[in-house]
C-alpha positions as CSV (number, residue, x, y, z in Angstrom):
1,X,-4.6,7.5,-25.3
2,X,-7.2,6.7,-22.7
3,X,-6.8,8.2,-19.2
4,X,-5.8,5.7,-16.6
5,X,-8.0,5.4,-13.5
6,X,-6.5,7.2,-10.6
7,X,-6.1,5.3,-7.3
8,X,-5.1,7.0,-4.1
9,X,-3.5,4.8,-1.4
10,X,-3.8,6.3,2.0
11,X,-2.4,5.7,5.5
12,X,-2.8,7.7,8.7
13,X,0.0,6.2,10.8
14,X,3.0,8.1,12.1
15,X,5.5,5.2,12.0
16,X,6.2,2.3,9.6
17,X,4.9,-1.1,10.8
18,X,3.9,-4.3,9.1
19,X,0.8,-2.8,7.5
20,X,2.8,-0.1,5.9
21,X,5.5,-2.5,4.7
22,X,2.8,-4.5,3.0
23,X,1.5,-1.3,1.4
24,X,5.0,-0.4,0.3
25,X,5.3,-3.8,-1.3
26,X,2.0,-3.2,-3.1
27,X,3.2,0.2,-4.4
28,X,6.4,-1.5,-5.7
29,X,4.5,-4.4,-7.3
30,X,1.9,-2.4,-9.3
31,X,2.0,-2.1,-13.1
32,X,1.1,0.9,-15.2
33,X,-2.7,0.1,-15.5
34,X,-3.5,2.7,-12.8
35,X,-2.3,6.2,-12.1
36,X,-1.3,5.6,-8.4
37,X,-0.8,8.3,-5.8
38,X,0.0,7.9,-2.1
39,X,-1.2,10.1,0.7
40,X,-1.3,10.3,4.5
41,X,-1.0,12.6,7.5
42,X,2.7,12.2,8.3
43,X,5.1,13.2,5.6
44,X,8.0,10.9,6.5
45,X,5.7,7.8,6.1
46,X,4.2,9.2,2.9
47,X,7.6,9.9,1.4
48,X,8.8,6.4,2.4
49,X,5.8,4.8,0.7
50,X,6.2,6.8,-2.5
51,X,9.9,5.9,-2.6
52,X,8.9,2.3,-3.4
53,X,8.1,3.2,-7.0
54,X,9.9,6.0,-9.0
55,X,7.6,8.9,-10.0
56,X,4.7,8.0,-7.7
57,X,3.1,11.4,-6.6
58,X,2.6,11.8,-2.8
59,X,0.3,14.1,-0.8
60,X,0.3,15.1,2.8
61,X,-3.3,15.7,4.0
62,X,-2.8,17.3,7.4
63,X,-5.4,16.9,10.1
64,X,-9.1,17.4,9.9
65,X,-11.9,16.9,7.4
66,X,-11.4,20.2,5.6
67,X,-7.7,19.3,4.8
68,X,-8.7,15.9,3.6
69,X,-11.5,17.3,1.4
70,X,-9.0,19.7,-0.1
71,X,-6.6,16.9,-0.8
72,X,-9.3,14.8,-2.5
73,X,-10.4,17.7,-4.7
74,X,-6.8,18.3,-5.7
75,X,-6.0,14.7,-6.5
76,X,-9.4,13.8,-7.9
77,X,-9.0,10.0,-7.5
78,X,-11.4,7.5,-9.0
79,X,-10.8,5.1,-6.1
80,X,-9.5,5.7,-2.6
81,X,-8.0,2.8,-0.7
82,X,-7.3,3.2,3.0
83,X,-4.7,1.0,4.7
84,X,-6.1,0.4,8.2
85,X,-3.8,-0.9,11.0
86,X,-7.0,-1.4,13.1
87,X,-10.6,-1.4,11.8
88,X,-11.4,2.0,13.4
89,X,-8.5,3.8,11.9
90,X,-8.7,6.7,9.4
91,X,-12.4,7.7,10.0
92,X,-11.7,11.2,8.7
93,X,-10.4,10.1,5.4
94,X,-13.1,7.4,5.0
95,X,-16.0,9.8,5.9
96,X,-14.6,12.6,3.7
97,X,-14.1,10.3,0.7
98,X,-17.6,8.8,1.1
99,X,-19.1,12.3,1.3
100,X,-17.2,13.5,-1.7
101,X,-19.4,11.5,-4.1
102,X,-16.8,10.9,-6.8
103,X,-14.4,8.2,-5.7
104,X,-15.1,4.6,-4.9
105,X,-13.8,3.8,-1.4
106,X,-12.1,0.6,-0.2
107,X,-10.6,-0.3,3.2
108,X,-7.9,-2.9,3.9
109,X,-8.0,-4.4,7.4
110,X,-4.6,-5.5,8.6
111,X,-5.7,-6.4,12.2
112,X,-8.9,-8.2,12.9
113,X,-9.5,-6.4,16.2
114,X,-12.7,-5.4,17.9
115,X,-13.6,-2.6,20.3
116,X,-15.8,-2.6,23.5
117,X,-16.4,1.1,23.0
118,X,-20.0,1.2,21.7
119,X,-19.7,4.6,19.9
120,X,-16.5,3.5,18.2
121,X,-18.0,0.2,17.2
122,X,-21.1,1.8,15.7
123,X,-19.0,4.4,13.8
124,X,-16.7,1.7,12.4
125,X,-19.7,-0.4,11.3
126,X,-21.5,2.5,9.8
127,X,-18.4,3.4,7.7
128,X,-17.7,-0.2,6.7
129,X,-21.2,-0.9,5.5
130,X,-21.0,2.1,3.2
131,X,-17.7,1.3,1.6
132,X,-17.4,-0.1,-2.0
133,X,-15.1,-2.8,-0.7
134,X,-13.6,-4.2,2.5
135,X,-10.5,-6.3,2.3
136,X,-8.8,-8.5,4.9
137,X,-5.3,-10.1,4.6
138,X,-6.4,-13.6,5.6
139,X,-9.6,-15.7,5.6
140,X,-9.6,-15.8,9.4
141,X,-9.3,-12.1,9.5
142,X,-12.1,-11.6,7.0
143,X,-14.5,-13.8,9.1
144,X,-13.6,-12.0,12.3
145,X,-14.2,-8.6,10.8
146,X,-17.5,-9.7,9.4
147,X,-18.5,-11.0,12.8
148,X,-17.1,-8.2,15.0
149,X,-18.9,-5.5,13.0
150,X,-21.9,-7.5,11.7
151,X,-21.1,-7.0,8.0
152,X,-22.5,-10.3,6.8
153,X,-20.7,-13.5,5.8
154,X,-18.8,-13.2,2.5
155,X,-18.8,-9.4,2.5
156,X,-15.0,-9.0,3.1
157,X,-12.6,-9.9,0.3
158,X,-9.4,-11.8,1.1
159,X,-6.1,-10.6,-0.5
160,X,-3.0,-11.9,1.2
161,X,-0.1,-9.7,1.9
162,X,2.9,-10.4,-0.4
163,X,6.7,-9.8,-0.3
164,X,9.3,-9.2,-2.9
165,X,10.8,-12.5,-4.1
166,X,13.6,-13.1,-1.6
167,X,16.9,-14.9,-2.0
168,X,17.1,-18.3,-0.4
169,X,18.6,-18.1,3.1
170,X,20.6,-20.6,5.0
171,X,23.5,-20.4,7.5
172,X,26.8,-20.6,5.7
173,X,29.1,-22.5,8.0
174,X,31.5,-25.5,7.7
175,X,30.7,-26.6,11.3
176,X,28.1,-29.5,11.6
177,X,25.1,-29.0,13.9
178,X,26.6,-30.9,16.8
179,X,29.6,-28.5,16.9
180,X,27.7,-25.2,17.1
181,X,24.7,-23.5,18.6
182,X,21.7,-23.2,16.3
183,X,20.2,-19.7,15.9
184,X,16.4,-19.2,16.3
185,X,15.0,-15.9,15.0
186,X,11.9,-13.9,15.6
187,X,10.8,-10.5,14.2
188,X,8.2,-8.2,15.6
189,X,7.5,-5.3,17.9
190,X,8.2,-6.2,21.6
191,X,4.6,-6.5,22.8
192,X,2.7,-9.3,24.7
193,X,0.6,-10.1,21.7
194,X,3.7,-11.1,19.8
195,X,4.6,-13.8,22.4
196,X,8.3,-13.3,22.7
197,X,8.0,-14.1,26.4
198,X,6.7,-17.6,25.4
199,X,9.7,-18.1,23.1
200,X,12.2,-17.1,25.8
201,X,10.5,-19.6,28.2
202,X,10.9,-22.2,25.4
203,X,14.5,-21.4,25.0
204,X,15.2,-22.3,28.7
205,X,14.2,-25.8,27.7
206,X,16.5,-26.0,24.7
207,X,20.2,-26.7,24.9
208,X,22.7,-25.4,22.4
209,X,20.4,-22.8,20.9
210,X,20.5,-19.0,20.7
211,X,17.7,-16.6,20.2
212,X,17.8,-13.4,18.1
213,X,14.8,-11.1,18.5
214,X,14.6,-8.3,15.9
215,X,12.2,-5.6,17.0
216,X,11.6,-2.8,19.4
217,X,8.9,-1.9,21.9
218,X,7.7,-1.3,25.4
219,X,8.4,-4.9,26.6
220,X,12.1,-4.8,26.0
221,X,13.2,-4.4,29.7
222,X,10.7,-7.1,30.8
223,X,12.0,-9.6,28.2
224,X,15.6,-9.0,29.2
225,X,14.7,-9.5,32.9
226,X,12.8,-12.7,32.0
227,X,15.8,-14.1,30.1
228,X,18.2,-13.3,33.0
229,X,15.7,-14.8,35.5
230,X,15.6,-18.1,33.5
231,X,19.3,-18.2,33.1
232,X,19.4,-17.7,29.3
233,X,20.3,-14.0,29.2
234,X,23.6,-14.8,27.6
235,X,21.8,-16.7,24.8
236,X,19.2,-14.0,24.0
237,X,20.0,-11.1,21.7
238,X,17.6,-8.2,21.3
239,X,18.8,-6.3,18.2
240,X,16.3,-3.5,18.1
241,X,14.4,-2.7,14.9
242,X,16.0,-3.1,11.5
243,X,14.5,-2.0,8.1
244,X,16.5,-4.7,6.3
245,X,14.9,-7.8,7.9
246,X,15.6,-10.1,5.0
247,X,19.3,-9.6,5.5
248,X,19.0,-11.0,9.0
249,X,17.2,-14.1,7.9
250,X,20.4,-15.4,6.3
251,X,22.0,-15.9,9.7
252,X,19.2,-18.0,11.1
253,X,18.6,-21.8,11.3
254,X,14.9,-21.7,12.4
255,X,12.4,-18.9,12.3
256,X,9.7,-18.8,15.0
257,X,6.5,-16.7,15.3
258,X,5.0,-17.3,18.8
259,X,2.3,-14.7,18.5
260,X,-0.8,-14.9,20.7
261,X,-2.7,-13.6,17.7
262,X,-1.6,-12.8,14.1
263,X,-3.9,-11.9,11.2
264,X,-1.2,-13.2,8.9
265,X,2.4,-12.2,9.7
266,X,4.5,-10.4,7.1
267,X,7.8,-11.4,8.7
268,X,6.7,-15.0,8.7
269,X,6.1,-14.7,4.9
270,X,9.6,-13.3,4.5
271,X,11.1,-16.1,6.4
272,X,9.2,-18.7,4.4
273,X,10.3,-17.0,1.2
274,X,13.9,-17.2,2.3
275,X,13.5,-21.0,2.7
276,X,13.7,-21.1,6.5
277,X,12.0,-23.9,8.5
278,X,9.3,-22.2,10.5
279,X,7.6,-22.8,13.8
280,X,4.5,-20.7,14.7
281,X,1.5,-20.5,17.0
282,X,-1.6,-21.9,15.4
283,X,-3.5,-18.6,15.6
284,X,-5.4,-16.3,13.2
285,X,-4.3,-16.7,9.6
286,X,-1.1,-18.5,10.4
287,X,-2.4,-22.1,9.8
288,X,-3.7,-20.8,6.4
289,X,-0.3,-19.4,5.7
290,X,1.6,-22.5,6.6
291,X,-0.9,-24.7,4.7
292,X,-2.1,-26.2,8.0
293,X,1.3,-27.7,8.9
294,X,2.6,-28.9,5.6
295,X,5.0,-25.9,5.2
296,X,5.9,-25.4,8.9
297,X,5.3,-26.6,12.4
298,X,2.2,-25.3,14.2
299,X,1.9,-25.3,18.0
300,X,-0.8,-24.3,20.5
301,X,-0.8,-20.6,21.3
302,X,1.1,-19.7,24.5
303,X,2.4,-23.2,25.1
304,X,6.1,-22.9,25.8
305,X,6.6,-26.6,26.3
306,X,5.0,-27.4,22.9
307,X,7.0,-24.7,21.3
308,X,10.3,-26.0,22.7
309,X,9.5,-29.5,21.6
310,X,8.8,-28.5,18.0
311,X,11.9,-26.4,17.8
312,X,14.0,-29.2,19.5
313,X,12.8,-31.7,16.9
314,X,13.8,-29.5,14.0
315,X,17.1,-28.6,15.7
316,X,17.9,-32.4,15.8
317,X,16.8,-33.1,12.2
318,X,18.7,-31.1,9.5
319,X,16.8,-33.0,6.8
320,X,13.4,-32.0,8.2
321,X,14.6,-28.4,8.3
322,X,15.7,-28.5,4.7
323,X,12.4,-30.2,3.6
324,X,10.2,-27.7,5.5
325,X,12.2,-24.7,4.2
326,X,11.9,-25.8,0.6
327,X,8.1,-26.3,1.0
328,X,7.8,-22.9,2.7
329,X,9.7,-21.1,-0.1
330,X,7.7,-22.8,-2.8
331,X,4.4,-21.8,-1.2
332,X,5.6,-18.2,-0.9
333,X,6.7,-18.0,-4.5
334,X,3.4,-19.3,-5.7
335,X,1.0,-17.5,-3.3
336,X,2.5,-14.7,-1.4
337,X,4.6,-12.5,-3.7
338,X,4.2,-8.7,-4.0
339,X,3.5,-9.2,-7.7
340,X,0.6,-11.6,-7.0
341,X,-0.8,-9.3,-4.3
342,X,-0.6,-6.3,-6.8
343,X,-2.5,-8.3,-9.5
344,X,-5.2,-9.2,-7.0
345,X,-5.7,-5.5,-6.0
346,X,-5.7,-4.4,-9.6
347,X,-8.4,-6.9,-10.3
348,X,-10.4,-5.8,-7.3
349,X,-10.1,-2.1,-8.4
350,X,-11.3,-2.9,-11.9
351,X,-14.3,-4.8,-10.5
352,X,-15.1,-2.0,-8.0
353,X,-14.9,0.7,-10.6
354,X,-17.0,-1.2,-13.1
355,X,-19.7,-2.1,-10.6
356,X,-22.4,0.1,-9.0
357,X,-21.4,2.4,-6.2
358,X,-22.4,1.2,-2.7
359,X,-25.2,3.2,-1.1
360,X,-24.0,6.0,1.2
361,X,-27.2,7.0,2.9
362,X,-28.9,3.6,2.8
363,X,-26.2,0.9,2.8
364,X,-26.9,-2.6,1.5
365,X,-28.4,-5.1,3.9
366,X,-25.7,-7.4,5.4
367,X,-25.9,-11.0,4.2
368,X,-26.6,-13.5,7.1
């Protein structure tokens, strides 16, 4: 029996976020074509990732280039794929893997961010140019990464994040809309970039609605104070983080993602898959995800009035909510499942292993 190519999936983070949830979905969705291992610096995260598929070996690298080199010699992967929460993450692993000679090296960019630190920018670009593959999770993210780090147009592959096929959601209640408050939901860390403050401002314009924010972060006290100041504190619930987000979706009428920037949005995909009508800021890869408005309402970024109007129109139109929810679920099931994501990565790995290795000392010239 032929030996399966060995792939090492790596993350350097110390806590689970959206990028790691996407990586866990990938681990769970992979078939048996590859001998998959997972690795990282922080053992709880590595164990959590390995737990998505029975029997997947896991490795804790520790800090420093020497520890990473020892881990790579022990595992002997044919391909290393680094899961990057920002483009300049995991330089030790990337540099060590490139220097090792044996493995092909791929990076997955989950956040299309740039840095104004010149040394950091130059290091990030130098590593990215030498990789055998760069991946972004949306077309918008790919273009931004190509431009921010001068990699050349078309040099970054696009593989969308995917989620396990969810059950259809929907509030189970005998009360018609005019006899109850509709529940709007939002998932994400409590951070200005996620725009929960815009959603709270929109709520102040919406009667007979409640807001449930699922997430934790440094902005919690500020958001509570804003809700009280606007007189909607009794209609805003901050639940804290929950690892079982799909379970919360079944209690919602409308899902909202008011982010000021979002490369794609894993929670939005989960809400779409559950069949919820969605309203989101038209930023980053979100228009691509919502099929430019066919599968959800898009509003200008940071515009509380436009957000309130879009939510209000859906709140007053149950048929429109049903129609949008059905379209969103259909789009998720055809384009954004964990299984589809896994097949795309398997195809990329096969192509990367079959092709010539990228130059390490003299990288290829970026395309204009």
